[in-house]
py3Dmol code that shows the C-alpha trace and the ligand (Angstrom):
import py3Dmol

protein = """\
ATOM      1  CA  MET A   1      42.391 -91.781 -23.941  1.00  0.00           C
ATOM      2  CA  LEU A   2      46.109 -91.941 -23.766  1.00  0.00           C
ATOM      3  CA  GLN A   3      47.666 -90.892 -20.605  1.00  0.00           C
ATOM      4  CA  ILE A   4      51.321 -90.260 -20.085  1.00  0.00           C
ATOM      5  CA  GLU A   5      52.244 -89.804 -16.298  1.00  0.00           C
ATOM      6  CA  GLY A   6      55.372 -88.231 -14.958  1.00  0.00           C
ATOM      7  CA  LEU A   7      57.242 -90.067 -17.868  1.00  0.00           C
ATOM      8  CA  THR A   8      61.080 -89.882 -17.416  1.00  0.00           C
ATOM      9  CA  ARG A   9      63.954 -91.183 -19.345  1.00  0.00           C
ATOM     10  CA  ARG A  10      67.625 -90.645 -18.759  1.00  0.00           C
ATOM     11  CA  PHE A  11      70.484 -91.478 -20.850  1.00  0.00           C
ATOM     12  CA  GLY A  12      73.525 -91.785 -18.662  1.00  0.00           C
ATOM     13  CA  ALA A  13      73.693 -88.408 -16.748  1.00  0.00           C
ATOM     14  CA  LYS A  14      71.542 -86.752 -19.673  1.00  0.00           C
ATOM     15  CA  ILE A  15      67.645 -86.496 -18.936  1.00  0.00           C
ATOM     16  CA  ALA A  16      65.953 -86.704 -22.291  1.00  0.00           C
ATOM     17  CA  VAL A  17      62.392 -86.654 -20.877  1.00  0.00           C
ATOM     18  CA  ASP A  18      61.678 -85.186 -17.554  1.00  0.00           C
ATOM     19  CA  GLY A  19      58.466 -86.006 -15.932  1.00  0.00           C
ATOM     20  CA  VAL A  20      56.315 -85.351 -18.726  1.00  0.00           C
ATOM     21  CA  SER A  21      52.465 -85.841 -18.233  1.00  0.00           C
ATOM     22  CA  LEU A  22      49.772 -85.406 -20.966  1.00  0.00           C
ATOM     23  CA  ALA A  23      46.346 -86.756 -21.310  1.00  0.00           C
ATOM     24  CA  VAL A  24      45.389 -87.051 -25.081  1.00  0.00           C
ATOM     25  CA  PRO A  25      41.622 -87.629 -25.723  1.00  0.00           C
ATOM     26  CA  ALA A  26      40.852 -90.444 -28.336  1.00  0.00           C
ATOM     27  CA  GLY A  27      40.694 -88.889 -31.859  1.00  0.00           C
ATOM     28  CA  GLN A  28      42.679 -85.708 -31.186  1.00  0.00           C
ATOM     29  CA  MET A  29      45.621 -84.674 -33.358  1.00  0.00           C
ATOM     30  CA  VAL A  30      48.619 -83.338 -31.352  1.00  0.00           C
ATOM     31  CA  GLY A  31      51.605 -81.842 -32.799  1.00  0.00           C
ATOM     32  CA  VAL A  32      54.862 -82.071 -30.757  1.00  0.00           C
ATOM     33  CA  ILE A  33      57.582 -79.360 -31.365  1.00  0.00           C
ATOM     34  CA  GLY A  34      60.721 -78.453 -29.618  1.00  0.00           C
ATOM     35  CA  ARG A  35      64.235 -77.375 -30.413  1.00  0.00           C
ATOM     36  CA  SER A  36      66.917 -79.912 -31.360  1.00  0.00           C
ATOM     37  CA  GLY A  37      67.324 -82.653 -28.379  1.00  0.00           C
ATOM     38  CA  ALA A  38      64.255 -81.431 -26.661  1.00  0.00           C
ATOM     39  CA  GLY A  39      63.065 -85.131 -25.993  1.00  0.00           C
ATOM     40  CA  LYS A  40      60.440 -85.347 -28.745  1.00  0.00           C
ATOM     41  CA  SER A  41      61.464 -88.510 -30.238  1.00  0.00           C
ATOM     42  CA  THR A  42      62.279 -90.212 -27.078  1.00  0.00           C
ATOM     43  CA  MET A  43      58.796 -89.405 -25.692  1.00  0.00           C
ATOM     44  CA  LEU A  44      57.054 -91.004 -28.805  1.00  0.00           C
ATOM     45  CA  ARG A  45      59.216 -93.917 -28.699  1.00  0.00           C
ATOM     46  CA  MET A  46      58.334 -94.553 -24.993  1.00  0.00           C
ATOM     47  CA  VAL A  47      54.515 -94.451 -25.975  1.00  0.00           C
ATOM     48  CA  ASN A  48      55.248 -97.113 -28.320  1.00  0.00           C
ATOM     49  CA  ARG A  49      57.778 -98.998 -25.909  1.00  0.00           C
ATOM     50  CA  LEU A  50      60.591 -98.725 -28.676  1.00  0.00           C
ATOM     51  CA  THR A  51      62.342 -96.902 -25.630  1.00  0.00           C
ATOM     52  CA  ASP A  52      61.603 -97.777 -22.018  1.00  0.00           C
ATOM     53  CA  PRO A  53      60.991 -95.332 -19.384  1.00  0.00           C
ATOM     54  CA  CYS A  54      63.255 -94.881 -16.304  1.00  0.00           C
ATOM     55  CA  GLU A  55      60.025 -93.504 -14.496  1.00  0.00           C
ATOM     56  CA  GLY A  56      56.561 -93.049 -15.140  1.00  0.00           C
ATOM     57  CA  ARG A  57      53.917 -94.517 -16.839  1.00  0.00           C
ATOM     58  CA  VAL A  58      51.740 -94.737 -20.152  1.00  0.00           C
ATOM     59  CA  ARG A  59      48.230 -95.780 -20.083  1.00  0.00           C
ATOM     60  CA  PHE A  60      45.732 -96.340 -22.900  1.00  0.00           C
ATOM     61  CA  GLU A  61      42.154 -97.011 -21.901  1.00  0.00           C
ATOM     62  CA  GLY A  62      43.286 -97.741 -18.472  1.00  0.00           C
ATOM     63  CA  THR A  63      45.788-100.490 -19.469  1.00  0.00           C
ATOM     64  CA  ASP A  64      49.324 -99.584 -18.169  1.00  0.00           C
ATOM     65  CA  VAL A  65      51.155-100.141 -21.460  1.00  0.00           C
ATOM     66  CA  THR A  66      54.479 -99.667 -19.627  1.00  0.00           C
ATOM     67  CA  ALA A  67      53.964-103.047 -17.841  1.00  0.00           C
ATOM     68  CA  LEU A  68      53.319-104.873 -21.143  1.00  0.00           C
ATOM     69  CA  ARG A  69      55.355-107.850 -22.021  1.00  0.00           C
ATOM     70  CA  GLY A  70      55.512-110.532 -24.688  1.00  0.00           C
ATOM     71  CA  ARG A  71      52.194-110.937 -26.720  1.00  0.00           C
ATOM     72  CA  ALA A  72      50.503-108.179 -25.037  1.00  0.00           C
ATOM     73  CA  LEU A  73      53.683-105.711 -26.085  1.00  0.00           C
ATOM     74  CA  ARG A  74      53.387-107.012 -29.709  1.00  0.00           C
ATOM     75  CA  ASP A  75      49.604-106.100 -29.730  1.00  0.00           C
ATOM     76  CA  TRP A  76      50.282-102.806 -28.258  1.00  0.00           C
ATOM     77  CA  ARG A  77      52.841-102.106 -30.986  1.00  0.00           C
ATOM     78  CA  MET A  78      50.261-103.158 -33.615  1.00  0.00           C
ATOM     79  CA  ARG A  79      47.714-100.519 -32.305  1.00  0.00           C
ATOM     80  CA  CYS A  80      50.025 -98.050 -32.104  1.00  0.00           C
ATOM     81  CA  ALA A  81      51.565 -97.441 -35.371  1.00  0.00           C
ATOM     82  CA  MET A  82      55.064 -95.556 -35.928  1.00  0.00           C
ATOM     83  CA  ILE A  83      55.714 -93.534 -39.095  1.00  0.00           C
ATOM     84  CA  PHE A  84      59.462 -92.434 -39.350  1.00  0.00           C
ATOM     85  CA  GLN A  85      61.178 -89.504 -41.078  1.00  0.00           C
ATOM     86  CA  GLN A  86      62.825 -91.838 -43.487  1.00  0.00           C
ATOM     87  CA  PHE A  87      59.852 -94.163 -44.275  1.00  0.00           C
ATOM     88  CA  ASN A  88      61.275 -97.387 -43.346  1.00  0.00           C
ATOM     89  CA  LEU A  89      60.113 -98.985 -46.452  1.00  0.00           C
ATOM     90  CA  VAL A  90      61.824-102.223 -47.791  1.00  0.00           C
ATOM     91  CA  GLN A  91      63.185-100.566 -51.151  1.00  0.00           C
ATOM     92  CA  ARG A  92      63.589-103.550 -52.974  1.00  0.00           C
ATOM     93  CA  LEU A  93      60.065-105.022 -52.289  1.00  0.00           C
ATOM     94  CA  ASP A  94      56.852-103.915 -54.325  1.00  0.00           C
ATOM     95  CA  VAL A  95      54.525-101.062 -53.089  1.00  0.00           C
ATOM     96  CA  LEU A  96      51.673-103.761 -52.091  1.00  0.00           C
ATOM     97  CA  THR A  97      54.092-106.023 -50.211  1.00  0.00           C
ATOM     98  CA  ASN A  98      55.376-103.153 -48.203  1.00  0.00           C
ATOM     99  CA  VAL A  99      51.650-102.188 -47.150  1.00  0.00           C
ATOM    100  CA  LEU A 100      50.948-105.976 -46.336  1.00  0.00           C
ATOM    101  CA  VAL A 101      53.825-106.003 -44.154  1.00  0.00           C
ATOM    102  CA  GLY A 102      51.438-103.894 -41.725  1.00  0.00           C
ATOM    103  CA  ARG A 103      49.502-107.155 -41.245  1.00  0.00           C
ATOM    104  CA  LEU A 104      52.493-109.482 -40.271  1.00  0.00           C
ATOM    105  CA  ASN A 105      51.911-108.991 -36.656  1.00  0.00           C
ATOM    106  CA  ARG A 106      48.296-109.686 -36.996  1.00  0.00           C
ATOM    107  CA  ARG A 107      48.743-113.218 -38.099  1.00  0.00           C
ATOM    108  CA  PRO A 108      50.099-116.549 -36.844  1.00  0.00           C
ATOM    109  CA  LEU A 109      53.827-116.797 -37.096  1.00  0.00           C
ATOM    110  CA  MET A 110      54.048-119.300 -39.904  1.00  0.00           C
ATOM    111  CA  THR A 111      51.925-117.425 -42.485  1.00  0.00           C
ATOM    112  CA  SER A 112      53.819-114.277 -41.310  1.00  0.00           C
ATOM    113  CA  LEU A 113      57.062-116.063 -42.209  1.00  0.00           C
ATOM    114  CA  LEU A 114      55.847-117.179 -45.581  1.00  0.00           C
ATOM    115  CA  ARG A 115      54.312-113.901 -46.338  1.00  0.00           C
ATOM    116  CA  MET A 116      51.230-115.381 -47.375  1.00  0.00           C
ATOM    117  CA  PHE A 117      48.368-112.889 -47.518  1.00  0.00           C
ATOM    118  CA  THR A 118      44.671-113.644 -48.005  1.00  0.00           C
ATOM    119  CA  ALA A 119      42.777-112.132 -50.589  1.00  0.00           C
ATOM    120  CA  GLU A 120      40.795-110.074 -48.083  1.00  0.00           C
ATOM    121  CA  GLU A 121      44.141-108.585 -46.823  1.00  0.00           C
ATOM    122  CA  ARG A 122      45.318-107.810 -50.478  1.00  0.00           C
ATOM    123  CA  ALA A 123      41.985-105.756 -50.984  1.00  0.00           C
ATOM    124  CA  MET A 124      42.503-103.907 -47.926  1.00  0.00           C
ATOM    125  CA  ALA A 125      46.195-102.990 -48.994  1.00  0.00           C
ATOM    126  CA  LEU A 126      44.708-101.930 -52.368  1.00  0.00           C
ATOM    127  CA  ALA A 127      42.158 -99.838 -50.961  1.00  0.00           C
ATOM    128  CA  ALA A 128      44.460 -98.386 -48.492  1.00  0.00           C
ATOM    129  CA  LEU A 129      46.993 -97.280 -51.266  1.00  0.00           C
ATOM    130  CA  ASP A 130      43.934 -96.159 -53.481  1.00  0.00           C
ATOM    131  CA  ARG A 131      42.836 -93.727 -50.757  1.00  0.00           C
ATOM    132  CA  PHE A 132      46.133 -92.016 -51.236  1.00  0.00           C
ATOM    133  CA  ASP A 133      46.124 -92.156 -55.041  1.00  0.00           C
ATOM    134  CA  LEU A 134      48.693 -95.045 -55.038  1.00  0.00           C
ATOM    135  CA  ALA A 135      46.960 -97.750 -56.592  1.00  0.00           C
ATOM    136  CA  GLU A 136      48.647 -97.780 -59.672  1.00  0.00           C
ATOM    137  CA  THR A 137      52.025 -97.913 -58.031  1.00  0.00           C
ATOM    138  CA  ALA A 138      51.055-101.386 -56.273  1.00  0.00           C
ATOM    139  CA  LEU A 139      53.405-103.507 -58.203  1.00  0.00           C
ATOM    140  CA  GLN A 140      56.410-101.033 -58.507  1.00  0.00           C
ATOM    141  CA  ARG A 141      59.274-101.454 -56.309  1.00  0.00           C
ATOM    142  CA  ALA A 142      59.358 -98.967 -53.388  1.00  0.00           C
ATOM    143  CA  ASP A 143      62.290 -97.178 -54.373  1.00  0.00           C
ATOM    144  CA  THR A 144      60.745 -95.988 -57.658  1.00  0.00           C
ATOM    145  CA  LEU A 145      58.423 -93.697 -55.712  1.00  0.00           C
ATOM    146  CA  SER A 146      59.000 -90.298 -54.622  1.00  0.00           C
ATOM    147  CA  GLY A 147      59.780 -89.254 -51.025  1.00  0.00           C
ATOM    148  CA  GLY A 148      55.988 -88.226 -50.518  1.00  0.00           C
ATOM    149  CA  GLN A 149      54.648 -91.138 -52.183  1.00  0.00           C
ATOM    150  CA  GLN A 150      56.968 -93.445 -50.058  1.00  0.00           C
ATOM    151  CA  GLN A 151      55.753 -91.731 -46.896  1.00  0.00           C
ATOM    152  CA  ARG A 152      52.007 -92.251 -47.807  1.00  0.00           C
ATOM    153  CA  VAL A 153      52.726 -96.011 -48.438  1.00  0.00           C
ATOM    154  CA  ALA A 154      54.199 -95.924 -44.687  1.00  0.00           C
ATOM    155  CA  ILE A 155      50.836 -94.525 -43.527  1.00  0.00           C
ATOM    156  CA  ALA A 156      48.999 -97.250 -45.701  1.00  0.00           C
ATOM    157  CA  ARG A 157      51.299 -99.956 -44.122  1.00  0.00           C
ATOM    158  CA  ALA A 158      50.367 -98.542 -40.597  1.00  0.00           C
ATOM    159  CA  LEU A 159      46.453 -98.333 -41.577  1.00  0.00           C
ATOM    160  CA  LEU A 160      46.746-102.282 -42.084  1.00  0.00           C
ATOM    161  CA  GLN A 161      47.723-102.639 -38.641  1.00  0.00           C
ATOM    162  CA  GLU A 162      44.237-101.217 -37.830  1.00  0.00           C
ATOM    163  CA  PRO A 163      45.999 -98.697 -35.197  1.00  0.00           C
ATOM    164  CA  ARG A 164      43.936 -96.742 -32.581  1.00  0.00           C
ATOM    165  CA  ILE A 165      47.084 -94.224 -32.442  1.00  0.00           C
ATOM    166  CA  ILE A 166      49.756 -93.141 -35.039  1.00  0.00           C
ATOM    167  CA  LEU A 167      52.758 -91.908 -33.682  1.00  0.00           C
ATOM    168  CA  ALA A 168      54.642 -90.025 -36.411  1.00  0.00           C
ATOM    169  CA  ASP A 169      58.361 -88.694 -35.845  1.00  0.00           C
ATOM    170  CA  GLU A 170      59.124 -86.065 -38.023  1.00  0.00           C
ATOM    171  CA  PRO A 171      57.225 -87.478 -41.157  1.00  0.00           C
ATOM    172  CA  ILE A 172      57.915 -84.400 -43.600  1.00  0.00           C
ATOM    173  CA  ALA A 173      61.273 -83.293 -42.482  1.00  0.00           C
ATOM    174  CA  SER A 174      62.861 -84.975 -45.831  1.00  0.00           C
ATOM    175  CA  LEU A 175      60.007 -83.810 -48.060  1.00  0.00           C
ATOM    176  CA  ASP A 176      59.618 -80.857 -50.311  1.00  0.00           C
ATOM    177  CA  PRO A 177      56.388 -78.497 -49.383  1.00  0.00           C
ATOM    178  CA  ARG A 178      54.099 -80.016 -51.906  1.00  0.00           C
ATOM    179  CA  ASN A 179      54.865 -83.601 -50.835  1.00  0.00           C
ATOM    180  CA  SER A 180      54.688 -82.515 -47.186  1.00  0.00           C
ATOM    181  CA  ARG A 181      51.028 -81.180 -47.778  1.00  0.00           C
ATOM    182  CA  THR A 182      49.840 -84.390 -49.223  1.00  0.00           C
ATOM    183  CA  VAL A 183      51.527 -86.528 -46.228  1.00  0.00           C
ATOM    184  CA  MET A 184      49.988 -84.269 -43.624  1.00  0.00           C
ATOM    185  CA  ASP A 185      46.703 -84.304 -45.694  1.00  0.00           C
ATOM    186  CA  ALA A 186      46.868 -88.007 -45.365  1.00  0.00           C
ATOM    187  CA  LEU A 187      47.684 -88.001 -41.530  1.00  0.00           C
ATOM    188  CA  ARG A 188      44.858 -85.345 -41.032  1.00  0.00           C
ATOM    189  CA  GLY A 189      42.340 -87.629 -43.077  1.00  0.00           C
ATOM    190  CA  VAL A 190      43.123 -90.849 -40.900  1.00  0.00           C
ATOM    191  CA  ASN A 191      42.748 -88.658 -37.913  1.00  0.00           C
ATOM    192  CA  ARG A 192      39.326 -87.575 -38.970  1.00  0.00           C
ATOM    193  CA  GLU A 193      38.267 -90.981 -39.193  1.00  0.00           C
ATOM    194  CA  GLY A 194      38.993 -91.333 -35.539  1.00  0.00           C
ATOM    195  CA  ILE A 195      42.705 -92.556 -35.100  1.00  0.00           C
ATOM    196  CA  THR A 196      44.754 -90.436 -32.499  1.00  0.00           C
ATOM    197  CA  VAL A 197      47.610 -89.051 -33.966  1.00  0.00           C
ATOM    198  CA  LEU A 198      50.860 -87.450 -32.067  1.00  0.00           C
ATOM    199  CA  VAL A 199      53.082 -85.878 -34.643  1.00  0.00           C
ATOM    200  CA  ASN A 200      56.801 -84.531 -34.114  1.00  0.00           C
ATOM    201  CA  LEU A 201      57.121 -81.612 -36.448  1.00  0.00           C
ATOM    202  CA  HIS A 202      59.956 -79.053 -36.737  1.00  0.00           C
ATOM    203  CA  ASP A 203      57.918 -76.864 -38.600  1.00  0.00           C
ATOM    204  CA  LEU A 204      55.429 -74.600 -36.642  1.00  0.00           C
ATOM    205  CA  ALA A 205      53.392 -73.417 -39.356  1.00  0.00           C
ATOM    206  CA  THR A 206      52.663 -77.125 -40.310  1.00  0.00           C
ATOM    207  CA  ALA A 207      51.756 -77.962 -36.575  1.00  0.00           C
ATOM    208  CA  ARG A 208      49.558 -74.846 -36.608  1.00  0.00           C
ATOM    209  CA  ASP A 209      47.751 -75.508 -39.801  1.00  0.00           C
ATOM    210  CA  TYR A 210      47.082 -79.353 -39.118  1.00  0.00           C
ATOM    211  CA  CYS A 211      46.795 -79.976 -35.481  1.00  0.00           C
ATOM    212  CA  ASP A 212      44.027 -79.478 -32.624  1.00  0.00           C
ATOM    213  CA  ARG A 213      46.451 -79.187 -30.121  1.00  0.00           C
ATOM    214  CA  ILE A 214      50.312 -78.309 -29.716  1.00  0.00           C
ATOM    215  CA  VAL A 215      52.638 -79.403 -27.135  1.00  0.00           C
ATOM    216  CA  ALA A 216      56.104 -77.882 -26.944  1.00  0.00           C
ATOM    217  CA  LEU A 217      58.964 -79.351 -25.151  1.00  0.00           C
ATOM    218  CA  ASN A 218      62.251 -77.941 -23.810  1.00  0.00           C
ATOM    219  CA  ALA A 219      64.922 -79.797 -22.383  1.00  0.00           C
ATOM    220  CA  GLY A 220      62.678 -82.807 -21.857  1.00  0.00           C
ATOM    221  CA  ARG A 221      59.793 -80.797 -20.151  1.00  0.00           C
ATOM    222  CA  ILE A 222      56.451 -79.403 -21.442  1.00  0.00           C
ATOM    223  CA  VAL A 223      56.641 -75.543 -21.826  1.00  0.00           C
ATOM    224  CA  PHE A 224      53.594 -75.021 -23.702  1.00  0.00           C
ATOM    225  CA  ASP A 225      50.393 -77.168 -24.192  1.00  0.00           C
ATOM    226  CA  GLY A 226      47.399 -75.543 -25.826  1.00  0.00           C
ATOM    227  CA  PRO A 227      45.407 -74.740 -29.163  1.00  0.00           C
ATOM    228  CA  PRO A 228      47.634 -73.580 -32.218  1.00  0.00           C
ATOM    229  CA  ALA A 229      46.256 -70.078 -31.772  1.00  0.00           C
ATOM    230  CA  ALA A 230      47.712 -69.553 -28.426  1.00  0.00           C
ATOM    231  CA  LEU A 231      51.089 -70.367 -29.622  1.00  0.00           C
ATOM    232  CA  THR A 232      51.978 -66.780 -30.916  1.00  0.00           C
ATOM    233  CA  ALA A 233      55.676 -65.819 -31.944  1.00  0.00           C
ATOM    234  CA  ALA A 234      55.496 -63.822 -28.620  1.00  0.00           C
ATOM    235  CA  ARG A 235      54.988 -67.122 -26.680  1.00  0.00           C
ATOM    236  CA  ILE A 236      57.643 -68.763 -28.683  1.00  0.00           C
ATOM    237  CA  ARG A 237      59.927 -66.166 -27.829  1.00  0.00           C
ATOM    238  CA  GLU A 238      58.951 -66.465 -24.166  1.00  0.00           C
ATOM    239  CA  VAL A 239      59.334 -70.283 -23.899  1.00  0.00           C
ATOM    240  CA  TYR A 240      62.505 -70.599 -25.954  1.00  0.00           C
ATOM    241  CA  GLY A 241      64.022 -67.174 -25.922  1.00  0.00           C
ATOM    242  CA  VAL A 242      64.548 -67.127 -29.585  1.00  0.00           C
ATOM    243  CA  THR A 243      62.355 -65.442 -32.216  1.00  0.00           C
ATOM    244  CA  GLU A 244      60.025 -67.556 -34.260  1.00  0.00           C
ATOM    245  CA  GLU A 245      62.344 -67.204 -37.349  1.00  0.00           C
ATOM    246  CA  GLU A 246      65.481 -68.551 -35.197  1.00  0.00           C
ATOM    247  CA  PHE A 247      63.328 -71.395 -34.017  1.00  0.00           C
ATOM    248  CA  ALA A 248      62.421 -72.293 -37.425  1.00  0.00           C
ATOM    249  CA  GLU A 249      65.787 -72.281 -38.880  1.00  0.00           C
ATOM    250  CA  GLU A 250      67.344 -74.172 -35.990  1.00  0.00           C
ATOM    251  CA  ALA A 251      64.685 -76.720 -35.817  1.00  0.00           C
ATOM    252  CA  ALA A 252      64.788 -77.385 -39.711  1.00  0.00           C
ATOM    253  CA  ALA A 253      68.683 -77.797 -39.526  1.00  0.00           C
ATOM    254  CA  ALA A 254      68.522 -80.117 -36.778  1.00  0.00           C
ATOM    255  CA  VAL A 255      66.402 -82.687 -38.928  1.00  0.00           C
ATOM    256  CA  GLY A 256      68.163 -81.740 -42.167  1.00  0.00           C
ATOM    257  CA  ALA A 257      65.336 -80.050 -43.531  1.00  0.00           C
ATOM    258  CA  PRO A 258      65.504 -76.911 -45.905  1.00  0.00           C
ATOM    259  CA  PRO A 259      65.335 -73.789 -44.189  1.00  0.00           C
ATOM    260  CA  PRO A 260      61.785 -72.115 -43.762  1.00  0.00           C
ATOM    261  CA  ARG A 261      61.123 -69.906 -46.769  1.00  0.00           C
ATOM    262  CA  HIS A 262      58.418 -67.715 -44.758  1.00  0.00           C
ATOM    263  CA  ALA A 263      58.588 -67.012 -40.792  1.00  0.00           C
ATOM    264  CA  VAL A 264      55.294 -66.320 -39.145  1.00  0.00           C
ATOM    265  CA  PRO A 265      54.863 -62.597 -38.453  1.00  0.00           C
ATOM    266  CA  ALA A 266      54.712 -61.650 -34.804  1.00  0.00           C
TER     267      ALA A 266
END
"""
ligand_1 = """\
31
LIG
N 70.019 -93.648 -27.360
C 70.455 -92.379 -26.847
N 71.563 -92.319 -26.150
C 72.066 -91.416 -25.681
N 71.462 -90.241 -25.672
C 70.234 -90.352 -26.317
C 69.767 -91.376 -26.912
N 68.322 -90.953 -27.583
C 68.250 -89.608 -27.439
N 69.414 -89.194 -26.601
C 69.543 -87.884 -25.972
O 68.558 -87.343 -25.368
C 68.140 -86.099 -25.616
C 66.476 -86.001 -26.401
O 66.872 -86.610 -27.805
P 65.595 -86.716 -28.735
O 65.900 -87.470 -30.045
O 64.415 -87.282 -27.955
O 65.164 -85.146 -29.066
P 64.456 -84.519 -30.161
O 63.495 -83.474 -29.521
O 63.690 -85.449 -30.873
O 65.674 -83.783 -30.966
P 65.905 -84.007 -32.545
O 64.754 -83.271 -33.345
O 67.246 -83.442 -32.659
O 66.010 -85.517 -32.847
C 69.194 -85.684 -26.447
O 70.126 -84.993 -25.923
C 69.705 -86.762 -27.399
O 71.187 -86.835 -27.688
"""
view = py3Dmol.view(width=600, height=400)
view.addModel(protein, "pdb")
view.setStyle({"model": 0}, {"cartoon": {"style": "trace"}})
view.addModel(ligand_1, "xyz")
view.setStyle({"model": 1}, {"stick": {}})
view.zoomTo()
view.show()
């Protein structure tokens, strides 16, 4: 169980996340939505401790993640893998090495520095690539792959961390619809094996299709938390004061994604 309790983050006078509390049972897939600047990225980054909260706590299975330092903090970051909009692969390295990077924090410093990996780790990396139909690309440079392939490599890299949680911050915002589906299918697949997934999404239709639960933020606060079916177009209008079409177009523009082709009917 991941517990977020009264989490708050200010940047100067601006409150990015404002007293958010959320309990996420193990194995749930949670879609986080909201307009630009609602605080979605900041919330995810506080769970991973890339950003520290001003107030509040994150607990995982009873451990106060907010208080972790040094080795314990590095261990937490390994257990809580991040996926980013821009994939964050090392473009000039081959795909297999990019996936093996997921092991680096798990190993003694010296072997990490030398990028020495065991045969077992290489087999793990190949297996992770294979499950996403990417084994044949293992020796290609990362920059020869399509965006959707690169994002699946990033998920394979995350899996090598043997994470309990995957935090994905707009993982499909740079992808076309077909690649978006392969990436969301990959995330859903690993979630079904028991990994908790928190995913920031600008696209409501995707959040509805793939997530068990949707959390909507507005100005740093939770304004909706429930099953996808309860997030109707009428509810969107109620919590955001815009139509679903307007919400979709604005959210897509904020992340540089193409405008949605079909709005969901009211
Ligand atoms: N490092 C920072 N310094 C100053 N302000 C920040 C910083 N990070 C975020 N903010 C501000 O905090 C608010 C929430 O930002 P955040 O990126 O979490 O929102 P978001 O919901 O992910 O929006 P978007 O989809 O546009 O990225 C915004 O007003 C943003 O400008």
